[in-house]
N, C-alpha and C positions, 0 to 999 in steps of 0.2 A: 608531513603533510601539507599543502597549499592550497588555498583557492586561489583565479585569477578571472579573469574577463576578457573575452572575446566580443569583436564588435565589428559591424560591417560597417567599411566605410562608404560604399557605395550604393546609400540604401533607396537611390529610382532606380537599381537595377534590379529587375525578379529574384536577385540573388540565384544565379543561374550558375556561379561559382563561387569559390570561397578565397578569400585573401587572410589567412590565419594570422593575424597578426594580435601580440598580447599589450593590451592597453591599460588606461590606470585603473587601479582597484577602488577607488573611490564610493565610486556607487555601489559595491555591494559591500556588505559588512560580515563578516564574518564573527557569529555572535556565539558559539558553543563550539566547545572543541573537547573531547573527552576518550581516552585510553584506558579502556577495561582490561587487566588480564587475569584471567585464573587459571593456577596452575596447581593439579592435581598429579602428585607422584610425576613431574618432569614432562609432565603432558598439557604444554599452554594453550589454551583458547582467549583470544584476543578479539574484540570486538572494539571499534571506531566508529567514531559517532560524531560527525560535523556539520552542523547548522550553519545555512548563510538567509542573508537578508537582502532581496533587489530594493534599493533604497531609491532607484530612477526613475524618472515618469515614462519609460519605457522598457520594452524586456532587454535581458542582456543573458550573454553564454558565461554562466558557473563551471568552473573546472573542480574537481573533486581528484585530489593526488595525495597517493600514500606508499611510502618505501616499508614494502614487508621483506621477512627475510626469503631468501633463497630457498631455503628447505620447506618452509609450509606451503600450505595446500590452502586456498580461497577455499570456504565451504557456504558462503552467503554474501550477497551484497542485494541492498533493498535503497528504494529511492522516496521521501514521503513528500511530495507537491500538494501542495493546499488541502491535506489533510486528505490526498490519496497515495496510496502505498503499495509501489510495484514493484515485485521480490523475482532475485532470478531464480531461474533452472537449469541444471549442469545436463548436456547434450553430448551425444556424441561428438566428437569435433568434425567428421566427414559429414554427418547431419546439420549440426548448427553452419556448415559452411555452407549448403544447398539453400538452408532458408535465408541464411545471409546474402548470399547469391541473387534469390529471388527478390528479397527485398528490396535489393539495389535496384534492380530488373525493374521494376515497379514506384520507383522513388523514395524507398524509405530508406533508413538508415543504417550506420554502422561504426564503431569508432576500436579504441587502441589498448593495451596492456602491456608494457613492455619489463625485460628484466634489467639490471642496470646495478655500476657499483659492482664493488668488492663481495658484500652478503647480503645486500638487497638487492628486491625488484621493484619497481615502479607499477602502482595500480593508478590508472587515470580513466576518469569517464567527466561527460559533461551534459548538461544538459541546460536548455534554454527558460529562464526564469521570467513570466511575466512582472510588470511594475508594481511595486507594494508587495510583492510576495514570497513567501520563505520555500526554502528547500533542506531537509533533513536526510544525508545520506549515514549509510549503517553498514561496513563491510567488518565482516569477520573471516578470521583464518586460525587455522591448529596447524602446531610442531609440536614436534618431540623435541626435546632443546638434548642438547649432545656434551656428555662432559669431555672437556678438555683440559689438560693443564690441572685438574683437581678442581674444576668447578664449572657452574652451571651459569650461563649469560642468557640475559631477557635484553632486548637491544630494541629501542623505539627511537625512530626517527622525526623530530618534529620541527618541522617549519611554518609557521602558518601565515607569514609575509606580513604580519598585521597584530596590533591589539587585540587581544578575544576578552571577550568579557566575562565568559566562564572557559576558562582553560584545566583541566584536567586529568591526571594521569592518576591510575589507580590500580596496583596490584595487589592479587590474596592467594599467597603459595601457602599448600598442606603438603606437605611431607610424611607420611606415617614413619620411617624410620627415626625421625628428626631431624632441626636444621643445625648444622653445624657452623656455620656464620653467615652472614649474608652482608652485604653494601649493597647501595643504592646511590647516586650520584649523576649528574649530567655535565657534558664537554659543556656547555654553554652557562653552567649555574656559577655564579660569581659566590664571592664569600660572604655578601650579602643576600643571596639567596639559596644557602647554603640550610639555612636553619628552619627552610620552609619542606626540607626533602624529610617527612617525617615515618620514621621507621619503626612498627611493633614486632617486636619477635619473641614469640613463645616457646613452648618446646617443637613442637609441632606444625607451629601456623606460623605465618609474617603476614602483616598489612604494611604495605608503602602509599603513599600519595606524594604528591605537590600538585598544588592548588594555588597559582599566585594572583592576584589580583591585578588588574589593569594597570595601578601605578607601580605595581613590582615587578612588571613586565616592562615598562619602557626604559629602555638606553640612559636615557637621562631625563631629568624632573619638564614635562611639558614637552618633551617631543611623541613624535609618533611612533619610533621605529620601536623594535622589537628585542630582546633581549633570546627569545626563543627561537633556536638558529641551531640543533643541531642533534646529538644522540644522548639519549636518555638508557643508562643501563643498569641492572637491577644483577648480582652475583653474587651467588650461593654455593654451599656443598650440604652435603648431608651427612648424620651419623653415620656411620661403617661398623658394629658392633659385631655382628654376625658376619662367618667367614661362607656361610654358603649364599648369601644376598638376602633382599628384600622380594618376597613372593607377595603379588597380590591377585585375588582371587575375587570377583565380583561379575557376579549375574550372566555364567557360566564362560567367561572368558577369564584367563589369567597373563602376568608379564610376570618377568623373573628380571630386576636388576641385580647384576654381580659384579662387582669390584671390591674384592677382599681386603682388608686392610692387613698391615706391615706386612709383606710380604719383601722378602728378598729379592733382589734383580736378578734377572739371567744374563749370562754374559753374552756377549753379540760379537757376529762377524760381520762386518760391513765393507761391503766395495763401494767407494764414490766415484760414480761416473759422469764427467765434469765437460760438458760441451764449448770446445774452444776453436769453434768455426770462424768467420768470419764477421758475421754479423753481433758477436757476441762483444765487438770492440767497444772501449768507450766504458761508460758508465757500469753497464751490464759485467763487463770482467773485472773489474774493481772491485764493486760490491761483491761477488760471486768471491774472488779472492777474501776478502774484510770477513766473510763471513764462514768460510772454510776455516780460518785460522781461530776462529770461536768454538766451531763443531771439533777442531780436533782438539782443542783446550780441555772438551768437555768428556773427551772419551775416557772409560774406566782401564785401567790397569791391565783387566783380565780381559780386556777386548783385543780382538784382533782387526784390522784392517788392512784394506788396498785403495788404491788410486790410480783412474784409467783418467786418462784426457785424450778427445778425441775430434779430430776436425775430420778429414780422408782419409788421415793416416793416425793410428791408431798406438797411442803410446801409454806405458805406464809407470809409476814410482820406482815400482818393485814386482819382480815376474810372480809374486807371493803374497799372500796374507801375511801382516808383521805384529808382533804384537805391541800393544798402544804403551810401554816403555816412556819414562821422560825425555830418554835420549831419539826415540824414532819418532816421537812426537814432534820435538825440535826439527830433528831433519825432512819432516814432511812439511813441517811448515816453512822451510825454507824453498822446497821445491812447488809448491802453493804459490808464491811468490814469484816465481820464475814462469808461472804459465803464461802465456802468448798467444793471441787470436790469428788465424789464417785459414783460409782454403775454405772446403766441401762440410756436409755434414753426414757423416758415416754413422746412424745409429745402431741399426745392426751389428755394425763391427764392434763397436763398443761395447755393447751387450754382450755378445757373444764371447769376447776375451774376460767379460767380467765374469763371467758365468762359467768360464774356462779355470781362472784364476781360484775360486769357491769350490769349483767341485775336485782340482785336485788336492786343495788343502785337505777337504772333508776325506778323500783315499787316503792321504798321508797322516791321516787324524791329529794335526795339528792342535785344533782346538779342543775343548773339551765337546762330548758328545752331547751334553742337554744344553750347547749354544744357539741359539737363532741368528738364522745366516739371512742376510737383506743386501738391497742390492741397491743406490739411491741414485738414479740418475736426472741432472741438472740438461736443461736441453731448452733453444729460443726458435728452433727450427724449424724446417721439414727435410726427412730426409732425402739428399739429393747426391749421395755418393752411396758406394755398394750398392746394397739393395735398397731401393727406393719407393717399395711397394709396401705401405702400412698394413695391408692385411696378413701380407708373407713375412714383417718381422714380427708383429704378433705370433705368427702359427710358429716362429723358429723360434721366438723366446720362451713360448709355452715350452716346445718343445726340450729345448735346452735346459731349461731349471728343473720340470719334473717333477713342481711338487717339493721339489729341495729346497727352497729359496722365497724369499718374497720382494716382489719391485715396488720401490716409490717413486714416482715419476714429479719432478716440480717443471711446469713448463713455464719459462719466464716471458713475458711482455704481450703482446697482443697478435703476435705473427705464428705463435707458435700453432702446432694443431693439437688441439687440447681434447679433442674427441677420441685422438689414439692415444693419445697416452694414458685416457684415463680407462678406456676397455682393456689396454695390456695392463694395467695395475691392476683392476680387477680379475684380471684370468691368470693373475699370480699374487693374489692372495693381500695384494697392497691397496693404496689407494695415490689418489694423485691430485697434485694442490697447483691453482694457478697461483704465479708470483707475479705482483703487478708492478711494473717500469713505476718508479716513484724512488724520493731520499729515504725512504722508509723499507725500502726492498734487501737489504740486509737484514735488517731485524725478520722480516716475512721467513725468511732463510732459515736464520738460526731459530724461529718459534717452530716450524715445521717441526722442525731436528728437534727439539725439544719434546716434541709429540711424542716419537718412535724413539727417543734415546735409549730409554729404559724396559726393557721388556721384562715384564714379572712373570708370566707363563706362555706357556706353547703350547699348539693345539689339544687347544681347549674344547672338550665336548662336555654340552649338556644336553642330561639324559632326562628323559619322561616317561612313563607308563605309557607303551603306544596304545594299548587299550583304551585308555581314557583321554586320550589326547591326540587331538589333530590337527591340522593346518597350520601345523610349528611353521615363525619366520626362521631366520639362521641360524643355526642352533651348532656350528662349529665353525670357530675362529683359529686363526694361527697362530695369534697370541693377542697378548692383553698388555697393554703399555701401563707403565706407571701414570695415574691422572687421568685416563679415562675408564670408561666402562660399557662390559658388554649389555646389550637387552634383548630377551628372547621374549617373544608373547605366541599364544595359541589361544585354542577352542578344544572345550571340553566336548564329550561324546554325551556327558550328562548335565543338563543344567542345574540339578539339584546337587552334586557331586559338592564336597564342601573339603577336601583332602585329597593328596596324593604323594606318592613318593618323589625326591628331586636329589641326580644325584651330578655330580661335576667332576668328569678326570680330565687332567693337564699334566702336564711335564715342568716341572721346579729347575731350580740351577743344580739341586742333588740331590732328588727323592721326586717320585710321583706324588701329582696333589692329589686328593679324594675326599672328598666332602659328601656326606648325602644331611640329608632330614625331610621331614614333613612340612609340604604347604599346606596353609589353612584359610579357609574362606574368613572372611571379617566383613561382619556387621556393620557398614559405613552408615546408614540412615539411625542406626541404637548409638555406637560408638559418638559419632561425629552428627550429632543433631543440627550444626550451623549447616545448610544446605548450601550458603553461598559460596563454600568452595569447592562443591561439585558440583559440572556440570555433566549431567543425563550420565551414560553409560560409557564413561571415558576410559576403562579398560577396552572392551569390543573397539571404539575407535582411534585408541592408539595401535592395537593389533591390524583394522586394517589399514589403518597409513604406514606403519613399519612392510606390511605385507607389500602394500604397492609398490612405495620406494624401492624396496627389494626386487620387486616384479620389473622396475623399467631398468635397474642395471642389469639385468641377466646380461651374460656376456657373449654364449655364439647362437650364431643364425637358426640354428637345429631350433634350439631352446625360447630362441627369442618372439615366436608364434603363438605359443602356445600361454608364454606369461605375457604377452599383450594383450591378448582376448581377456586373460583374467585380469590384468591389472585394468582393463577399460571396463568390463562389469563391476568391479568394486569401486571404481572410481562413481560410478554412476550411481549404484546401490548407497554409497555414505555420502552424494554431493561432493567430492573432492575436485578442484580444478588442477587437475593434470596436465602434462604433456597430449593426452590422449582425448580430453575433452575440453568443450567451451562452456560458459555460461551464455543465456541468452535472456533477457529483460524485454519484454511486449509493454511498450505504453502506449495506450489511445492516443491519439492526436487532439489538440482541441483548439479551437478557430484562434487561439493567441498566437499559437505554434506552428502555425501551416507552413511560415517560409523556413523553419530556423531547425533542423534537426538533431537527435540526440546522436554523441557518440561515443564507443569504449571499444576497446577491444585486445585480446590475451594473446602473447605469443613468447617464443624462446628466445634467449641472445644476454647479452651483456651489455645492451643501450637501452637508451629510453628513449621512444617516439611518443611524439603526442600527435593528432591529425584531427582534421576538422572539415565536417562533408556540408554541402547545402546544395538544396534543389527547390524550383520553385513548382514543381508539378504536386499534385493532391497527392496526399500523403494519411491513407486510412489507418495506418499504425505507427509506430516506431520501434523500431529493434537496438538493443545493446547486446553485443555481442563479444565474449573474450575469446579473442582468436587470433592464428598466428598470419601477419602480413607479408606477402612476400615482394621482394627486392628486386629489381629490375635493371636497368640499364643507366650507366652516366656518360655524363664528360664534364671535365672542369681543366683546371691549369692550362697546358700550352699546349693544344687543346690534347687532352689525354681521354678516350674513347674507353669505356670500363663496362664488357657485357657481365653480369651476375648470373651463373649457372644452378641455382640450388639444387636441382636433382642429380644433377653431378659434382655438386659440392667442391667447386671451381670456379674461373673467372679467367675471363680474354682480355687484354688489352690492345690498343693499337693509338698509333695517331696519327696526325691529321698534320700535315705542313702545307701551307700555301699563303698567299700574301695577304697580308691584316686588311681589312674589308671586305675581304670575301665572304656569299652569305651562301650557307650548304644546310641544304633542308635533312632535318635530324628525324623528325616522322612525318606520317602520312597515313590518313586513313580516310580513304574514300565514302566507303560505309557509313561509317561513324561522323563525317564531317569535318574531320580533326587533322591542323594540319601545324605543324611546329618547324621555325627555322629559325637558325640564329646566325649573326655576324662577328667575324672575329675584329679586334682591334691589337694595333700593335704597342712597344714602347714608347714612349714616349723620344724618346731616338736611340739609335743604334751602340749596343754596348761598343767599350773599345775591343772586346774581344770577335765583334765583329755577327755576331749570333743577330737572327733576328725572331724574335719568339711572338708567338700570335696566341691569342687568349677571347673568349669569349664574351663579347661588351654589349649585344644588344640580342635581345630574344623575342620573335613575334609567334604569338598563339594564337589559334582561330578556332571557333567552335562556328561551322557554320550553320547548322541547323537553328541554333539562336542566336545567330548574327551577332555573335561578339568577336572583339579583339581586344587581343591585351598586349601592350605592349611594356616589356619591363630592358631596360636599362642600367647602366649601372648610377645612374641620379636619379630616376625618378621610373612608377610604375604607373603606366594609361589604362584605361578602359574604357572600350567603346561600345555602343551598343545602341540604334536607331538612332543617329544623327547627334545620339547624348556620348557627352563624354566626361570623365571624371580623371583627376590628377592627381599623385599620393607621391611624396617624396619620401625616400629610405629615411632621412635623418627625421619625418614626423612621426613613424614607430619608434617604439620604445622595447624592441624585443633586442635579447642578448646576443642572440645568434645570427641576426641580420638574414634572417631565410622566412621566404615565402610561398605556403602551398596553396596553389591551384587544383580544384577540384572542380571537371566539366561533368556536367551530369549524369548519371548512370555512365559513369565514365571510368577513364583514367585519372591518377592523381599525378599533378608533377611538383616538383621542390627547386626553388632559385635560391642560390645561396649568393652572397655578395662578398667579394673577399676584398677587404679592405688595406688600401697599401699607403706606407709613410705619405704623408704631401710632398714631403721635399726628397723622395726618391729621385736620386735625377736619372732614372732610365724607367722603372716600371709604374702602372700605374693598375688603378682599381680595375677587378675583372669579375664575371660573374661563374658559377659550376651551374648544372642543371641535373637533376635525377627524376628518376620516373618510376612511380611504387603504383601497384597495381595493373601492369602492363595488357596482364592476363583479361582482363575486359576487353579489350583491343578485338576487332576483327581480326580475322587469319590473312586477311588482304594486305596488314598495315607495312607499310613500307621505310624509308629514310636510313641516313647511317647509324642510327639508333632501334627505329620499328623494324627492321626486316630480322633482329634478335628476340623480338619480343616473345615469342612461341619458342624459342631454344634452336642449340644448333648441335648436331650431335658430331663430334670430333673423336681421334683416339691420339693419343703422346704414347710414343716409344722411342729406344734408341738415344735414352738421357746419354749425354757426355759434359764434358767442361767445356765454359764457355770462356768470354774474354777477362770475366771479372771473377773474383771468388763469388763463390754463394749466389753467380746467375746462370748456371747451367743451360747449353742447347740439348734439343730434342728436337725429332721429325713429330711434325703434326701431320695427322692426314683428315681431312673437310674437305666438303663440296669435291670431293672428286681429285682431289690435289696432295702432293707432300710439301708441305712448307718448314721450314728451319724457322723454328721458334724458340725462345728465351724465356726461363723463370726468372720474375723478377717482382715487383710490387707497384701499387697504385697505392694514391692517397686516398680517401673517403674521407670527406669532410660533411656528410648528413647529419653529422650527432656530435661534431666536435666543429666546430669551422675555425677554430684558432688552430688547433694541432695536426687535427686531421686523424686517421686512425688508415695502418697498412693495412691493404689487402693484396693475399698473393695474387697472381695471375699469370698465363702465359702470354706472353709480347709478342705479337705478329708484324715486322716489320715493313717496310717499303708501304706506308698509308693503307696498313692494313691490306694491301692486294692478296687475291685469295681467298680473304674470308671474307670481306664483303663481296657483295653482286656488283659484277662491275670493276669502274676505276673510280676515285674519288670523286674527280672532275666529273662524274656524273652527275652529282647532288648540287651541285652550285645552281644557285637561282637568282632569277635576275632582279628579285625582291624581296624585303622582309615578307611579307604577304604574299607572296607569288608561288605559282606549282611550278612555274619552267625558270 
């Protein structure tokens, strides 16, 4: 978490637009940061409190940012400003959105929170603080800790960015089964700081604290840099003496943790399905081969395995399952080392082949009857050969597997359709995992395999009396893996009930596993009067948390409607911020704050976005909302136009080729009085290959109603209004991402990105990218090369066929009454990673977008940067 400051550099303007520039932290002191985590039976309740003081003589914008686990639900957020506390309220997302849009239309405000990283999502909110005033932010979230590889993990990311007078991480853990082991450490903790990590562990309780002084936080004596920058981790496990597991009954709800000790492993039948298409070239394929060599070594001799590799052609190592003897594993490792990438991606054909291998061996009774069967798919792309419809592939796979085996999917990189893999895995009693590109991708692959490498039980059924228990979470599991845990929660029909029968049935490696026992209520307040370990009716909240998580993952369309309605009702009842809800905080205005609004917003995704709004109009109140932000259209590079269509879960792309110096109209909304033009620039000189590249080097943005003009070049930013002018150099800012967010009152936001090129480059020079956010706020009559798509475009793609390049198939697109030949490809989106960008799959329309754009591209050429003709 960290706090930073944003100031307007154009103080003579009535703040009708916002330039989002990160400036110095010296005027804002973050004097207190506390992370307090309480864990009762794996259910974690975390409260993060941060206090800051504005030491300046003028108001400043203070941002509060927290990384929290993706599996967590925010349950509360509040701010205390000058003794006044403002608390959030969870509402249905659609209702919150209407309140948000109503607020925007009347000059009120909103903001953003977005998911980011591998395990975390980022919460961000900002507030304007008067001179010499302070603010305290309090964020609360809850999550059920998941057992993986024999341990639970609590991860807290801390990034205060400055020395903090009172810095504290405290965790209290209570586990009725008893704590088997516990470790606590930080990725940033040096040998000197290690003694500050204090751990007190008794039989069933643990207390962990880390409270460095300001001097202990310093990178060096006398310097202001802080060592506190990274992850603080607590890992532990509990004792497991009972075969039945641990069952707790509290206030009419129960939770059952099932992970019996000392079980022998069940032999497995596994088919590895490996994508070798062209997009796997380079490091991906190298890392996959390295991971597979280790995974093959970890097979047990009583396992049976097979290997399927695929591009648009399906190949097998052997046509059937093979016993994992030393000789066979060695031969398979030799085969893996020969895998080479090329061609398209036929996921359907590859999975059908894997199922066929598995079913034939099952019919031939090659492996033991009690073995567990699974298919592990690794792919990095979209299906573009054979069956390309993802719903059809999901149906084909589900029908073919018929509940006889599990499917585990690994999505490699950012270009994969992860939601497709996730749904398909859950439909077939497995799970999906994203493998992030990076130097540790091999370790990620091996780590996932270890989680599923050792099944202990199969077809696990947990039974509870129907007349005594209802509203059960999932109580049937295809398998239990070594190091994991099954958790079932439910509601009792009689709150006074203090015991009931529990039965567990499953298949072991040689015989059926059957265990029965009596669950009894525990008088927690009598047994454990130290209430600091308990936070309310945690069993009820754990049940609600688990129920909502499972409802949100309901697979079939028929079930999804009812599940969504139930998940929404429970999210509202228990104040969980989920994909179906938003949190709204209403903060009355003060005279000091009339010109600078409050911001926050919550969405779904994997990148962090922080946005800022400023209006000059009167604001009767301010609204802080956790809500999804819709992303629309962009132009970047040489110049590549990209149209994102969230409702269709797809994107369209086209290039415009014209001579450098040409000015194009990008956006024109006559009703809103908004105009955006862009002028292209060329390379310093023509490259040896004779290609003439063009990029956008200047943008002109006009808000006619406010009389404001903004000119952005690769060198500076100029704002003009009522004869006054202010200029800011890009080099004046300290933004690491070199991005500028422009928000026009009651309307759309634009983001301009500066791409820096090495000054000594013989040909290329700096250029700009242009991105649009919240374009739905513009009128239906908006037009321009980008503007004409702001309210969507209908199209249909059919007849997919091989193109000129591998992994880039051609297809026929029906759009605006025409049939166009289009090509599947990618464009780079630099909004969230200016240096590397992110690949966005899209359909590329050739010939300057002809047939997609209205008219011809020359119709959009303007005579000046602020001209409409």
